[in-house]
LUMDOPA-168570 format. One record per residue (C-alpha): residue in three letters; x, y, z. Coordinates in pm, whole numbers, padded with zeros to 5 digits, always signed. Layout:
alaXYZ;...
REM end
This chain:
met+01413+11858+27457;met+01669+11661+27255;leu+01695+11785+26897;ala+01858+11630+26592;pro+01901+11742+26230;ile+01616+11631+26008;thr+01623+11493+25654;his+01289+11454+25480;phe+01182+11153+25274;leu+00808+11226+25268;pro+00547+11046+25054;leu+00315+11349+25058;thr+00366+11684+25222;asn+00302+12054+25170;ile+00615+12225+25041;arg+00654+12605+25058;arg+00980+12764+24951;pro+01075+13133+24924;arg+01284+13207+24614;leu+01472+13537+24645;leu+01716+13741+24440;pro+02041+13834+24620;phe+01966+14201+24555;pro+01660+14400+24437;gly+01522+14337+24092;arg+01198+14279+23902;val+00943+14005+23986;leu+00799+13846+23671;val+00514+13637+23814;lys+00183+13705+23988;ala+00015+13551+24291;gly-00184+13244+24192;gln+00025+13176+23881;lys+00141+12818+23812;val+00512+12776+23743;asn+00750+12494+23653;ala+01092+12434+23804;ile+01297+12613+23539;glu+01062+12908+23489;val+01223+13248+23555;ile+01023+13422+23828;ala+01242+13727+23888;glu+01548+13894+23745;ser+01800+14156+23834;his+02112+14298+23682;ile+02454+14215+23812;pro+02648+14535+23891;asn+02883+14606+23602;lys+03248+14512+23635;his+03528+14719+23487;his+03856+14595+23342;leu+04156+14827+23304;leu+04404+14740+23029;asp+04739+14914+23078;ile+04881+14924+22726;arg+05184+15128+22836;arg+05306+14866+23078;ala+05218+14573+22853;phe+05423+14708+22562;gly+05680+14895+22771;val+05621+15231+22601;ser+05517+15582+22701;gly+05155+15687+22732;ala+05171+15892+22413;ile+05309+15603+22209;ala+05062+15358+22365;asp+04772+15585+22263;gly+04881+15541+21900;leu+04879+15163+21934;ile+04522+15144+22066;thr+04285+15038+21786;arg+03956+15111+21964;gln+03774+15429+22056;lys+03559+15534+22348;gly+03200+15414+22307;glu+03281+15111+22090;his+03122+14776+22169;ile+03365+14486+22170;gln+03356+14112+22214;lys+03586+13893+22418;gly+03899+13825+22213;asp+03878+14139+21996;ile+04209+14321+21948;val+04228+14637+22159;ala+04588+14735+22085;glu+04873+14605+21866;thr+05229+14703+21787;gly+05191+14652+21411;lys+05547+14534+21361;val+05665+14219+21179;phe+05631+14022+21501;ser+05321+14208+21610;arg+05211+14189+21970;val+04846+14230+22052;ile+04626+14287+22354;arg+04274+14143+22339;ala+03953+14223+22525;pro+03908+13990+22825;val+03525+14022+22820;asp+03232+14137+22610;gly+03159+14502+22682;ser+03206+14865+22589;ile+03504+15100+22588;val+03423+15369+22844;ala+03758+15551+22852;val+04085+15574+22658;ser+04351+15787+22820;asn+04729+15802+22866;gly+04787+15455+22722;gln+04512+15286+22921;val+04176+15141+22816;leu+03883+15097+23054;ile+03627+14834+22950;glu+03285+14800+23111;ala+03164+14440+23095;ser+02824+14373+22937;asp+02538+14398+23183;ala+02415+14037+23209;pro+02080+13978+23383;leu+02065+13748+23684;gln+01763+13521+23638;leu+01598+13346+23932;gln+01426+13017+23856;ala+01132+12881+24055;ala+01340+12565+24137;met+01019+12367+24196;pro+00683+12328+24026;gly+00385+12479+24202;val+00171+12787+24254;val+00295+13135+24346;arg+00141+13200+24688;glu+00310+13526+24779;ile+00502+13800+24601;ile+00802+13949+24780;gln+00841+14292+24625;glu+01160+14338+24418;arg+01304+14010+24550;gly+01100+13707+24441;ala+00812+13487+24548;val+00696+13200+24768;ile+00616+12882+24572;glu+00389+12608+24710;val+00314+12252+24599;asn+00194+11924+24751;gly+00404+11622+24669;val+00687+11384+24747;leu+00994+11543+24907;leu+01340+11388+24925;gln+01636+11587+25058;gly+01995+11517+24963;met+02343+11558+25105;trp+02509+11726+24805;gly+02408+11901+24484;asn+02591+12059+24192;gly+02386+12380+24181;lys+02174+12307+23871;ile+01792+12300+23832;asp+01577+12098+23590;phe+01287+11853+23565;gly+01187+11545+23367;leu+01037+11196+23377;leu+01180+10978+23656;gln+01346+10651+23550;leu+01521+10397+23775;his+01844+10236+23668;ser+01783+09924+23877;ser+01537+09768+24121;asn+01835+09694+24347;pro+01922+09986+24582;glu+02284+09862+24605;ala+02345+09841+24228;pro+02620+10075+24103;leu+02569+10277+23785;met+02782+10131+23504;val+02865+10274+23160;glu+02752+09962+22974;glu+02410+09981+23141;ile+02328+10332+23020;asp+02037+10294+22778;pro+01942+10543+22503;ile+01589+10534+22644;met+01722+10742+22936;arg+01763+11044+22707;gly+01565+11342+22830;ser+01478+11179+23164;val+01581+11214+23528;leu+01775+10901+23618;ala+01797+10748+23967;gly+02115+10549+23943;gly+02272+10427+24269;tyr+02647+10462+24334;cys+02874+10630+24079;gly+03247+10561+24098;asp+03340+10581+23730;pro+03403+10917+23557;gly+03302+10752+23230;val+02945+10726+23359;leu+02913+11104+23402;gln+03082+11172+23070;thr+02850+10930+22888;leu+02541+11075+23055;ala+02654+11427+22959;glu+02625+11318+22595;ser+02277+11166+22637;ser+02069+11483+22694;leu+01993+11374+23052;arg+01769+11615+23246;gly+01893+11514+23591;leu+02069+11247+23797;ile+01986+11114+24143;leu+02265+10911+24306;ser+02273+10719+24630;ser+02643+10804+24662;leu+02938+10941+24469;his+03310+10871+24481;pro+03475+11181+24634;asp+03723+11203+24345;leu+03432+11273+24109;val+03292+11575+24294;gly+03471+11824+24067;leu+03354+11649+23751;ala+02997+11624+23881;ala+02995+11993+23973;gly+03072+12083+23613;met+02794+11877+23454;ser+02525+12073+23268;phe+02241+11880+23434;pro+02151+11871+23807;ile+02304+11596+24020;ile+02181+11520+24373;val+02355+11275+24607;leu+02120+11139+24874;glu+02346+10940+25108;gly+02696+11088+25082;phe+03036+10992+24945;asn+03210+10657+24897;arg+02994+10357+24818;gln+02658+10360+24997;pro+02323+10218+24881;phe+01995+10406+24876;asn+01828+10401+25217;pro+01498+10205+25210;ala+01277+10510+25276;ala+01417+10705+24982;phe+01435+10409+24745;asn+01076+10305+24808;leu+00961+10657+24720;leu+01164+10654+24399;ile+01029+10313+24296;ser+00667+10400+24370;asn+00691+10725+24170;glu+00879+10603+23863;lys+00745+10747+23536;arg+00620+11059+23716;asp+00752+11409+23652;val+01022+11498+23903;ser+01192+11830+23978;leu+01554+11859+24094;asn+01695+12162+24274;ala+02057+12058+24328;ala+02133+12355+24556;asp+02436+12372+24783;trp+02349+12264+25138;asp+02332+12589+25338;leu+02290+12511+25708;ile+02241+12877+25800;gly+01993+12957+25525;gly+01813+12623+25556;val+01856+12544+25185;arg+01922+12181+25081;pro+01935+11981+24759;glu+01576+11870+24702;ile+01382+11630+24483;ile+01013+11714+24446;ile+00748+11500+24276;pro+00419+11694+24249;leu+00113+11495+24358;pro-00255+11577+24410;asp-00342+11657+24773;ser-00512+11356+24933;gly-00551+11534+25266;met-00294+11307+25435;leu+00004+11539+25462;ser+00311+11440+25661;thr+00411+11622+25977;glu+00764+11751+26042;phe+00956+11660+26356;asp+01289+11771+26493;glu+01278+11622+26844;val+01405+11267+26890;ala+01121+11055+27027;pro+01019+10687+27037;gly+00877+10563+26710;leu+01073+10796+26483;thr+01291+10665+26202;val+01651+10782+26224;arg+01977+10747+26035;ile+02292+10689+26240;gln+02595+10907+26170;gly+02938+10776+26266;ala+03099+10436+26323;pro+03027+10156+26387;tyr+02669+10193+26257;ala+02722+10470+26002;asn+02427+10526+25764;leu+02217+10246+25911;ile+01851+10335+25950;gly+01654+10223+26252;thr+01365+10301+26483;val+01389+10489+26813;leu+01273+10269+27104;glu+01371+10480+27406;val+01529+10820+27468;tyr+01753+10887+27771;asn+01855+11227+27911;gln+02174+11066+28044;ala+02320+10730+27949;ser+02655+10555+27975;leu+02817+10555+27633;pro+03124+10372+27501;gly+03449+10518+27631;gly+03298+10605+27969;leu+03115+10913+27843;gln+02778+11026+27975;gly+02522+11209+27766;pro+02182+11211+27590;ala+02128+10892+27391;ala+01863+10679+27228;glu+01810+10306+27200;ile+01774+10219+26832;arg+01636+09901+26676;leu+01826+09822+26355;pro+01679+09636+26054;asp+01832+09307+26178;lys+01648+09360+26512;glu+01972+09438+26697;arg+01931+09710+26962;val+02208+09968+26997;leu+02263+10277+27211;val+02359+10584+27008;pro+02434+10944+27117;ile+02162+11188+27015;ser+02429+11396+26842;asn+02489+11102+26604;leu+02127+11078+26490;glu+01950+11232+26192;ile+01572+11210+26178;ile+01424+11060+25862;ala+01075+11204+25826;
REM end
């Protein structure tokens, strides 16, 4: 058996995803309940953090003197930036609270602050029906629809109406082409190499952005955007692959959900685009074994990111450089046939 990583671009499939808190909490939904992508299905409380302010050392005084400079008392609630201690001289020096919280101890010139207990809220991350409750941790969500998996995401979740920037899969996203009509939508926009594009979109109330590719220098900026961003193909300039682009075109003006999660190979979590559809009974099947007839994407030069069809699979074949190993004969879109190591193939299902 010769296996390869699999990336899904499916026109209709059954999607089941467990959504779990990192530690025990309270589940807020019931089996059979319908949810949307941003609905909170479970919550827990992050263990409180404590911050010790050493007034003695900061002001260079004894503990007794420092106690007299502390302006807060045990049990007081404070906000970030509030003054906790001050010298009170002409050129007064102050120490401010680093977080919102409560004073839990004042002793020997030191102040211990307990940060406010902020709840950790778990969103559904996809629209669907709650099929199973996992006690104190979360739930399993299920939906039938279009599934597209990406290479990179910025960790945000949202949903909206899908709009395409261009009918050309190779068209880059330009600032001057951003239309006010895109406000409140999820935009599929090709390649982004201009930071001005992201900055302009951030001001347009965008609900999400699907890119074919992103310039690597913009990863930090994209990660900080308030809306989800999913990159389908990778970094540096690459067009949408035909399988993904055809699905985006055929589903324009439909509601689409973006879970721009980090790609976790161990946990099996990937950035995903889901477009809910009614079940027609023709659900796609998943594959992970390279076999004739499958569509694959080639990783690595000289055919990087080209998509083709598997014609033959060989347990051992002579590869460039005199190497021997498992390989497949691939027919490219221009009808050229090439021999590619199995390790350089990604199944497009």
